[in-house]
N, C-alpha and C positions, 0 to 999 in steps of 0.2 A: 459437621456431617459424619466425621470418623468418630468423634466422641460418643454420638447418638448411638451408630451402629455397632460401637464396641460392646454394647449392652447385648447383641445378639450374637456375639462372638465367644467362642470359648476360650478358656485361661490361657491354653497353650497358644492359641492365634495370637492373642494379646500379647503375650511374653514375646513372643516372635518378633512381633512389629515393634515392640516397646525396646528390644535389645539391640537390634541391628537394622540400622539404615543404609543403605548404600550410596556412597557419594562418588562422583567421577574422580579419579586420582588426578587429572589435570587441573581440575578447579581447585584442588585442595592444595596443592603445590603452588598454582598460582597465587592463592590467597596467601600462603605461607611467604613466598616471595616478597609480595607487595606490603603485607601487614607486618612481617618481622625481620627479613633479612635486609631489605633495602633501609628500613628505617634504624636498623643496628648498625649497619655499616657506614651509612651516611653520618651517624651521629659519630662513630669513631672517626670517620675522616675529617667531620669538622673540629673534633676535639684535638685531632694531631696536627691540624693545621693551625689552629688556635695557639697549641703549645708551642710550635717552632715560631710564629710570629711573635709570642709574647717572650720566648727567649732571645729574640734576635733584637726587639726593642728594650728589653730589660736590661741586655748587657752594659749598655753605655751608663744607664742608671745604678747599676750595681758596681761598675768600675769607679765611678765617681764617689759612690759610697765608701768603697774600699780605700779610696785615697783618703776620703776624709777619716776614716778610721786610723789610717796609718799616720795622719797629720796628729790625730789626737792622741796614739800612741807615742809617737815622736815627741810631743809635747810633754806626755806623761813621763817620759823617762829622763826628763831632765830632773837631777835630783831636787832641787827647791819645790818644783812643783808636785813631784811625789810626795815630799814631805808635807807640802801644804794640803794635799788631799787626805792626810792621816790625821788633820786638825780635828775632824769631828769624832774620829774615835778617841784621840787623847782628852777632848773635851768630857767625854762621858766616862772616863776611868773614876771608880770609887775611890774616895779619900778616906783617911782615918785620922786619928789625933797626930799632931805633928812631934812624934816621937821619933828618935834618930833611926831606930830599927823599921818604924813603919814609913818613914821617907825613903830609907834605903829599899825597902821592898816596892813601893811606889816608883822610885828610879827605875829598878829592874823592869817593872811593867812599862814604862816609858822607852826604855830600850828596846824591848821586844816590839813595842809598838812602831818605832822608827827604823827598824832594822840595823841596829848597831848601837855600842856603847857611848853613851853621851859623855862629852867631855867635863859638862859642868851643868847641874840642874839646880836652878835657884826658885826654891818655893816660898810663897810670901802671902800675906793676909790680905784682907780687904783694903786697908789703908796703906799696906807696905811697912807699917811699923816694925814687923818681924820678917827679916828674909834669912833664909838657911840655905845655905850651901852645901850641895852633896857632890863633891867632885869623884872622878873615876881615879882611884890612886894606882891603877894598874897601866894607865897611858902615860907613856915616856914622854915629857915635855923638855927636850934639851935647850930649848931657846929661852924659856923663862917659867914664869909661875903663874898661877891663876890669880886673877883680881881677886879681894877679899867682897864678901856679899854686900857690905854696908854700903860700898859704892854703886850699889844697884838700886838703893830704894827710891832715888829721884825718877830713874828710867821707869821703873815697874809702877810706880804711883801714877805716873803720867799715862803708860800703857792701859793701865786699869780704868781711868777716867776716860780717855779715848775709846775704848771698847765699850762703855756705858754712856756715851754722849752722841747725839745725833748732831753731825757736823753742819747739815743744810739749816739748822735751827741757829747757829752761831751769829752773832753780829760781825760785821767787819772788824772792829777792833779786836774783837774775841778770836778771829780767824786770824788776824795777824800776831796776836801774842802766842796763838798756838803754834804757827809754823816757826815762828822765832824760837820757841822752847824746843821743837822737834829738833831743828837744825843744831841746838846746842848740846841735845842728848846723842845726837848721830856724830858730833864731832867728839864728845866725851867717850862713847863707844869706839870710835876710831884710836882714840889714845890708848884705852885699856887694852885693846887687842891686837894694836899696832897692825890694822888693816891697811890695805891700799887707799881706801876712800872712805868717806863716813859711812856709819852703819845706822841708815834709818829703819828703825824698828817698826813692824806691822802688826796690827792685831788679827789681821784674817789671812796672813801669807806668810811664808818663810822667807827670810832675808839672806842671800848669800854674799859672803865676801872673802877676800883673800887675805891671808897673813903668812908672811915668810917665818915669823918667829914662832908660829903655832902649826908650822908643817905644811902649809898649803889651805883648802877650802875650808871655811867655817860656815856652819848653817845656823842661824838664830830662829829657834822655834818659840813663839809666845802663845799660850793660850790660857784661857780660864775654865776651870771646872764647871759643867753645867750645873749638878746638884751635889755639890760639897756638903757630906755628913759633918765634916768638922774641918777646923784650918789644916791645909792651906786653901787659899781660894784660887790659885794659879800657879804657872810654872813658868820659866824662862829656862829653855834647853839649849846648849850649845853641843853641836857634833861636829867631829872633823870630817872630811871626806874621806880620810885613811881608815876610819872606824865604820864607815857606811857600808852596807853589804848590798852589791850589785845584784847577788843571785836573790836576796830578800825582795828586792825590787821586782824582778822580773817574775817571780812566783806570784806575788801580790797582784801584779797586774794580769796575770794570765787568766782568771776568771772573766775579767771585764773585757779582754782582747784576746779570745780563744783562737783566732785566726792569725794573729801575730806573732811573729818570731824575730828573735836577734840573731844574727849571723855574722861571721867574722870574714874579712878578706883581706889577704897579705898584699899590702899597699905600701909603696915607697912615699912615706909622708912627708919627705922633702920635695919630693915632684908635685905633690897635691897643692902645695903654694904656688908652684908656676903653672900647673895645669888642673883646674878645679874640675874639669869635666870628669877625672878619675873617680870623682864622687857620686857622678851621676848613677841613675839606677834605669829601670825600665820594668817591662811586662813580658812575660813568656809564657806562651799557652802550651800546657802539658794535656796528657790524655785525660785527666780527671780534674784538672784544675788551672787556674791561671795564677801563675808566681810574679808577684809584682815586688821590686825592689827599689828601695830608695835610700837615701843617705841619712844617717842619724844626725840629731841636732849636734852643733858644735860643742856645745856644752857637755852632752853625752859623751862625745867622742873623747874629748879632753879629759874627762873624769875616767874613762876606762884606760886610756893610754898612760895618765898619769897616777891611776889609781887612788885618786882624791887628793893627792900630794903634789910635790913639786917636781921630782925626779922622773924625766923619762928614760926609758929603755935605751942602752947604747946602739944597739944595731938599728939602721934605718928602716929595715923590712918588718913591719908590724901588722898584727890583725886588727884592722879597722872595723869597727862595728857597723854594720848595715842593717836595715830593717826589712823585713818581708813580710807580706800578706798572702795567705794562701786562699784564693778566691775558689770555692768548688764552682765546678759548671753547673752542679744541680741547683745552685742557688739561683741561676737565671730562670729556672722553670716555674711554671705555675704549681701551686699545690696539688693539682690534678695528676702532676706527671709521676708522683710517688705511689699514687694508686692507680695507674693506667694500665699496668700489667694484670693486676687483679681484676679489673674492670673487664680487660680483654678475655681473660678467662672464664669470667662469669658469662660474657656473652656469647664465647664459644660453647659454653655447657648449655647455655639457654637455646642456642640454634640448634644443637644436636639433639638436645630433648624434644624440643618442638618438630624436629625434622622427623624423628623416630615416630612420634606419636601420629603425623601426618601419613607417614608409610604404614602405620599400624591401622590407621582410618582406611587407608586404600583397599587393605588386605581384608580385615574384619569388620568394615562398617563402624557407624559412630552410636555410642550408647546414649540413647534419650530417656533417663530414668527420671529426670527432674521435671519440674512443672515448666509449663510454656513461658512463664515470666521469666523464671530462672535461665531458661535456654536463652532467651531474648538479651537478658542482661549480661550474661555470659559472653554471647557472642558480641555485643556492643563493646563490653571490656577489652576482649581479645582484639576486636577492630580498632580500638583508641589507645591501648595502651602505649602500643610502641611506636606508633606516629606521634602521639602525644610525648611521649619520651624524647623523640628525636626533636620536636619543635622546642620542647623546655629544656633540652641540653644546649639547643642552637641559641635559645634566648638566653641562657646564662652565660653561655661563652661570649655572646655578643655584648652582654653588660660589664664581663670582665675586661673584654678587649676595649670596649667604651671606656671603661674606667681608667684602662692603663695609658690609652692615648690621651684621656683627660688629665692626667698628672703630667704627662709630658707637656701639654699644651699649658697646664696650670704652672709649671715651672718656668716655662718660656714668659708667660705673662707676668709671672711676679719679677722675673730678672728684667724684663722690659720695663715694668712700673718702677723698679728701683734704679733703673739707668735713667730713666726719664726724669727721675726726682734728683738725680745727680746733676742732670742737665739743666732743670729748673732752678737748682741751687747756684750753679754758677752763673745762669742768667740773672738771677736775683742779685747774686754779687755785682754783676756787671752794671745791673739798674742802680744799684745803690752808689756806685761811682757817679754815673750820670746825674743822679738825682743830687747827690753831694755838691758836685760841680755847680748845678742850677742855683741852689740854695746859699752857696757860698758867694755867688756872684752879686748877693744883695749887700756885701760889704765893698764898699768903695771909698775914695778920697775924703767922701763927705761924712760918712759916719765910722771909719776904721778907728779913730780916735775917741770915739762916744762909747763909753762903756756900758753906758744902760742899753743902747742900741745894739752893741754886739751881742750882749748877753741874751737879749731878745730872740735875736737870729739863732743864737747857739740853742736856745730852748724849743725854737720850732724845728731846728734840727733834730734834737734829741725826740721830740715826739713822733717824728716820720721815720727815724732810722735808729737802728739797735747800737749807735756807737756808745762807748763807755766814756770817752773823753775827748775834750775839744778846745783848744785855745789859739789865741791869735799872737804869733810872736811879732812883735815889732823891735827895732833896734834901740827903743827907749823903755821897753818893758813888753809886759804880756797880758792879756785878758783870757782866763782859763775856766773852764766847767767841766765837773764831772758828775755823772749820772748816777743815783746811788741805785744799788741792786743790779748795775752792770759792771761795776770797776772794782775788782778785788785783788789787783795786783799789788805787789811789794811796792813802797815808796823808795826802797833803797836797791831793788834789783838791776840787773842788766839793762832791762828795758827802759827803767825810769831813767838811768843815766844817759842811755841813748836819746830819750825823748828830751831831756833837759839838754843835751848837747847839739843834737842833728838841727833843730829848727833855727836856733841861732846861728850856728855854723853854714848852714845853707842860705841864710839870708844874707849872710856876710858876703858869701862866695858870688851870689847873685848881684850885689850890689859892688863887688870887685871892680876897680877900674882898669882897663885894658892897657898895656896887654898883659894877658895872664900867663903866668908859670907855674904849672903843677906837675906834681910827680904821682903816679899811681901809689896807693896806700892800703894795703891788705890788713894792716894791724894800725888801731886808732890808740893813740893813748890819751884817755879820758881821766881826768882825776879821780883817784879812787879804784880806776877799772882798766883793764887792758883788753879791748874788743877787737875780735876777729870778725870781719865781715867779707864774706865771699865775693859779694856785688856791692862795692861801695856806691857805685853810680846809681844804682836804684833808689837808694836813700836821698839821692839829689835831685829826682824827679819831682817836678812842682806843678803837674797837671792835673792832681786830683785822683790819681790812678793810685789803688791800695798795692802795696807790696807788703810781703811777709817778713817778720822779724822772728827768728827762732834762736835767739840767744838765751831765752831762758827756758824752764820746764815746758810751758805752755806756749803755742804760737800767738802771736799778735800782728795785726795788720795795722800798717800805719799809711797816712796820706798826706802828702804837701800841696797846697793850694796857694799859688801867689795872689795877691791883692795888689793890683796894679793902678797906675793912673794912666788912662787912656789919652789923655792929653799930652803926656810927655813919652818921648821915644828914647830907648837905650835902657842901661842899667838903672838910671834913675827913675824910671816908672816905677819898679817894685816899691811899694809901701809895706808890705809886711806879708807874712807866711802864715796861713791857716793850718794847723796841725790836728789831725783826727786819728783817733785809735779806735779800733774795733777788735773785739773778742771772740773768739768761737763759741762760748756758750749762749750770749746775748744773741749774736747771730743766728745761730741754728733754733733757739727759742722763737724768734720772731719770724723767721722763715716758715717753720712748722705751724705756727700759729695762723699764718695767712696761707698755707696752701691747701690743695684739695684734698688732702689726708685729714686735715682738721675738719674741713666741711662736711666729711663722710664718716665723722667719728673715729678715724683711724681704721676704718675697715670697710669691707667690700663683699659682695658675693660674685663669686663667678663659677658658672657652671653648678655643679653639686658641693662647692666648697665655699666655705667662708674664711676670707683672707683678714687677719688682724696685723696691724702695723705697729711696730714701737721701734724708737729712735733713743739710744743710749749713749751718754758722753763716755768716752774711752779714758784711758790714764792720762793721755796728754791734750785732751779738750780744753782742760781749765778748771778751775774752781767750780764743784757741784753746787754751791750754795746758789750760784745764777740759773744753772739749768741742770736739772735731774734726770731730764728725759721728757719724751712726748709720746703719747699714744698708749698702747697697752703695757705700760712699763711694770706693772706689778703681776705680769703672767710668769709663774716661775720656770716654764721651760725658755720662754724668750730670754728671761733676765740669765739663764745658765747659758744660752748660746751666745748672748752678749759679752757673758764674762771670758768666753774664750778668745774673743777680739780678734777675728779673722775671719775672710770669707770661706763660706762652705754651705753646702746644702746637705742637710741630714733627713733622717726619717724618724717620726717620732711616734712610738707605738704604746697605747695605754694598755691597762689590764684585760679589757674586754677585746684586744686585738684590732682596734681601728687605728688606722695610720693617720697620721698628721705628717706635713713637710715643713720644716724650718730651713728659711733660706736667709743667711747673714751676708751683707755686704759691708766691708770695711772702706771707709773713705779717709785716706789719708792727707787729703789737701785741706779739707775743712773736718779736722778730726772728729768722727763719731762712727757709729756701726749702727746701721738700719737692719731690723730683723722683721722677718715677714713670717707669719705662723698659718699655714692653711689646713683647715680641718674640715671632713665632711660635715654637712649641716643639715639639722632637722633629723629626719628618720632615714636619710641616705645611707649612713653607716648599717642601719638596721636591716634596711632592704636590700642592700648589695651583701649583706651577710648570706653564706653558703646555706648556713641552716635555715635561714628565713627563706630563702628563694625554693631550698629543696621542701620544705614544710608549705610553703604557699602554694608551689605546684602540686603538691599532693593534695591541699585543701581545695584547689581549683579542680583537680581531676576529680575529687571526692562529689565536689556541688555539679559539675559537669555531669556524672554519671547519675547523681541524685535526680537532676532536672530530665536528663535523657530518660531515667526509669519513670518519672512522672509522665513524661510525654507518651512513651511507649505505653505506659498503663493506660492513659487517656485514650491514644488512638489507636491501639492495638490489643493490648491484654484485656483491657475492660470490655471491649466488644465481643472478644472471643469468650472470655467469662460469662458475660451474658448469655450469649449462644449457648455454651455448656450448660448453664444454669437452666434455661428453658427447655433445652434438650431434654435434660434430667427429669425436669418436671413432668415433660410429655412421656418419657419413659416409665414414670412411676404412676402413670394414670391419667394425667393432666389432657384436657381435650381442649384447650386453646393455646395459640401461638400470638402472644400479644407484644412481642418485641420489635421495637420501630429502631431502624439505623439509617440515618440520612449521612452515612460518611461519603457517598459517592465513587465507592472504590470497590474492590472485591468482596469486603466484608459485607458489604449493603446487598451484593449480588448473591452472597452465601446465605443471607438473612432471607431474601426473597425465596430461595431454593429450600430453606428450611420452613418457610410458612407454608409452600406448595405441598412439602413432604408431610406436614402436619395435617393438612387437609386430605390428604390420602390415607393417612393413618386414622382421622377420624371417620372417614368412610368406611375404613376397614374394621373399624371399633363398633360402627353399627352393625357389622354382620354377627357380631358375637351374640345378638338378641335372636338370631336366627340359626345357630348351632348351640349344642349342648356344651357345657363346662368342660365336659370330658375332652370334646373335640378341640376346644382351645389349648386346653392343657397339653394334649398331644402335640399340637402345633409348636407352642412354646418349647418343649422338651426335645424336638426333633434337631438333630444336627445337619440334616440336609436342606440344602434350598428347595427340593423339590419334594413332594409328598405322593407316594407310589401306594397303592392298594397293598393290604397287609393286615396280619391280625395275630393275636397270640390267645392261649388258653388262659382263662381267669375264674377263680371261683367268685362267684356274684350271686345276689339276690336280686329278683326282679319283681317289681309292683307294678301292676295294672290299677289305676283309679279311675273310676267315672262318678257321674252326677247322677244320683238315684232318682228315677221318674224323670229323667230328661226330657224325654220325647213328649210326656203329656204336659210337662211345663212349658215346653218350648212351643207349643202349638198356640198358646195364648200371648205369645210375645213377639214382638218386631225383630227384624233382622238385627238392628241395633241393640236392643235389649238383649237379643240373645247373645249378641258379641261381647256385651257387657258383663253378662252372667258367666260365660266362659272365661273372660278376662279375669274375673274375681277369683274364680275357682284356680285358675291356673297361677295367680298371684301367691294363693294361700298355698298350693302345691310348691311353687318355687321357694317360699320361705321356710315351708318345712322340710324339704329336700336339702337344702344348703344347711339347715340347722344339724341334721344328722348325716353329713359327709356324703351326700348322695348327688345326683344330678338327673335334668329331666332329659330323658333321651329324645322322646318324640311326644307331641301332642295330636292323637289321631281322634277326628270329631270330638267328643266331649271325654275322651279317655287321654290319661297322662300316662306314659312309659316312664317309671323312674328305676334307676340303676344304681346299686349300691355294692361297688367293688371290694373287693378283699383289698386292705391296706394295712401294711405293718405298723404305720404310725398311730392308727385308731385303736383305742383300748377295747372298743367293742366290736362284736363280730359284726359282718355284713348283714346277717339275718336279724340280729337284734335291731341294728340301726332301721331296718327296713321296716320291722314290726312296729317299732315306735314311731315311725313317720306316719304308718297307716292309722295309727290310734290318734295321734295327734291330727292328722287331716281329717278324720272323721269329725272329731271334736271341734275343730275350728270351722268347718262346714256347716255343722249344725248350728253353730253360734252364729254364723253370717246368715242363717235364713234358709240353707239349702235342707232338702228332705233328708239328705244323708249321702252315703257314698257306697258303691259297688267295688270292692278291692279283691284282686287276687294276687298271693304271693307264692312265689316259688324261688327254692334255692339249688344251686349245682354250678357244673362247670359249662361256661359260655365262651363262644370264640368273641373277643373283643378286638376290634381294630377297624381300620379304613375299608370299607366297602364298596365297588363300585368301577368306573372305568379308570382306566391308566391315563386316558387323556381328556375325559369329561368329568363328569358329577362324581364327588366322593361323599360317601356318608360314614362319619364315624360313630358305630353302633354295636349292638352284641346281638349273636345269633345262638340259636341252640334250642334244646328241649326244654331247660326252665323257662324261656322267653314264651314258647307256645303253651306251657302248662300253666303259667301266671295268667295269660290270656283268657284261657278256658275257664280257671277258676273265678276269675272276675264274672264270668256270666252264671256261675252257680251261686254267687251271693247275693242275687236277687232275693231270694227266699229266706235269707240267714236273718238273725236278730240284729247283730252287730254290723253286718255288711262287709264283713271282712274274713276271708276263707284262706287258709295257708295249706301249703302242701306238707306231705309227711316228711320230707328232707327240711323244709324250714322248721317244723316243730321240733324235730330232733336238734337242729344247731341252736334252739332258744334254750335247750337244757333248763327246762322247768321254769324259766323265767316266765314264760308265757301261761297264762290260763285259759285252756282252750277246751272246746267241747267237740267230741268225735260225732260227726254227723251221719257219715254213711261210706260206704266202698261203693263206688261208681265208676262206669267207664265213661271217658269223655270223647267228645268228637275229635276224630283224626288220630286216637289213640287206641292202640291194639289192645291193651290191658288195662285192668281196673285200679284207682287209686284210692288210697284213704285220704278223705278230706276233712279239715278241722276247721272248726270256727273259732276266732280268736276273740275272746271276751276282753281280756285286759293283760296287762304286764306286772308283775310282782318286782317293782323296782324301789329301792329305798329312797 
């Protein structure tokens, strides 16, 4: 309705309505409070709560991570470990030809890489045929001289082959020969450098030893160049602790451990021996950080106090190094904490601007200059954006909080799983003892002397249990069996000596006649070995229980089981002793193969994480030829964690920022390390990304607004648009309202009202045929809602035209035929008058009163238009079968306007002397040839265009004076 009626409004009125719509201030501020203030405030309240909870729960994890970093830093400060970390850099050094000058320059590069002047650098080629020694002449060696290079050929050749040989592929015989050669070289190095113990050189780590002759600590660094452009192929560098720069080590480690520091405390080192608690540290909370202090590694402390040498300072109060970790309190916070202030400032600015806009709307109204659809969409956006932002922020924080708690539950799950694994391993070990006893009970007095029967039982035991060796000791001999692939112990090591001695000795003791007199012995003299056993009694237990023997490098479990004659009582019932050997590698390999980890592929899904498990041997597990690990042992991150050989929890971050958790658990009982790597699986890290959640929320909002727009367009905008289009069609002259809306709401009622209004308009349009065009134009141009009588002076030409001889023609016609005749004449007149910019003022009997007003927009004068209309009307009437017309034309000033009652009928017409004169001239035209009579004023206005004949000067009825009348013959128009 407003759209339709706007066509009837002036531009000023429409602009006023469009530019200012008053809305009550209470509603505006209530909407502002509900749609803007509350969502923003609640969003920040939820954010603040989340940040506090996150900081509270993350503190424990960050502290654990800090202690892990301190342990790494503590381990990295051990000189041999630091030098080991420099091996990759040394291996990448560029080499040149083996000229003395080139080797001297290469030695300087090595010195710079290790942080001190090397005592000796031995450069060798691939086969160690040529070994070049580059000593440091500036180092004073009061205790002796350096050994010649030729003595190192064997060692270097062995190390080069060891670095290029896969030990797990070696046969047992090759392994035995390799270990024997390694021991000989270690003893040779001990003799060359006068160290306290044999020097077993390694290809992947730096070896430390002590030599009083060379002034203290010695570090042996072996490495092979990765891409040698020429000889040499590798180098063996020896550096003294005195020449090593601790400051260089601290500077090198600073980028890797930016929050770790080394500080000194003045302590009495004599009291430290009696009171080790002096080295204990702790954590202290400060304003902006938590300061964690721990004691440094004893090896680093000794290196600092002795400066890598042998001499300790004379005074007892010395600065003992401690390690500190500066943990910022900001590290407990979520990443949103860093931008919280900026977001608060932005929100405050937003609230201020929106509040000012609401205040302005209350004072000056709301501007509605856009389309209806845009206003609806803008209103929907404003109504949705802030609540949506609140729920989006709450959803994101909920995800972050859930992810954070998920990590805590994840670590608890992994720790619990690994703890259960250790319990299952202990239970598995206990089950082995029970199974071993049951299987060994098959040996009795009937078959213990039968070699074949005993070997068959041994084979059955070996199939069911991961033992490496088993034999039956009798007084008259023994029956033994070794299981290939499980036994790689040395035939002449201490364990072997014990195995050869204890079974027979235990059997002898078991059969010894009473009374028995024995003295406790902690030192056993065995031919070729002196063995110290802390608990000798355990080795004499013969009930099948395993006991650990840690005399050698690798732990071994042994078990004794008595073979007895049940029919004999006393000591004579013992027939023999079954001896079983079990090694850690085969034990772990068999257990993990049968465990639930293996059944699940050493991985599982827990929540949003995929957990991979790997079990690695450690240094004292045993020969890696037997067991190299189980599970995902090829994973680089898990390998690195296993290489640190300690229990820890660390966070792993990749380049894209996705976090993983590595949990390592070292088992010293059955030596191995279990590593679990938990990483988000599938699309979880992508979906939990802040950018993805933000973009996803925006995309969701876009889709939501798009769908809302479509629905609004379907249910509101389209009906209103159709209403506007139909109303515009009516306003442009349409006469029907065909729009059907079955929405069942206000729009349907509006459409019904529009249809009723159009019916009223149609009825009003019908009245146009009963009034003149000039009357209708006057109504359209009126700015008032009511039409009062009134008029104005206008220059016009009045034309009265009637059908010639109408009375005589009408006498022979019926009423219907008469009406038809008049309609035909009126139709001709209507067409002609419109063609000449005039209007039919009245129809009087058979006479048409035509008015031609002066109009600045018309090029022709009103007199010429009236004359042309008269000529055309006469021609058309004759063409249509009429006898002709009688027309009178007069020009002059008339009163044009609304004539009538103020409260009754009005007639839009003209009055004045020209009107009366034209009517009188029409009567005079009966006797003229053309039937068209014009007045003198009209003739003058034609300005020679009209061809006229002066008829006469006559007096007209009702006129006091005489008028010149003229007959219009034709018009001289081009």
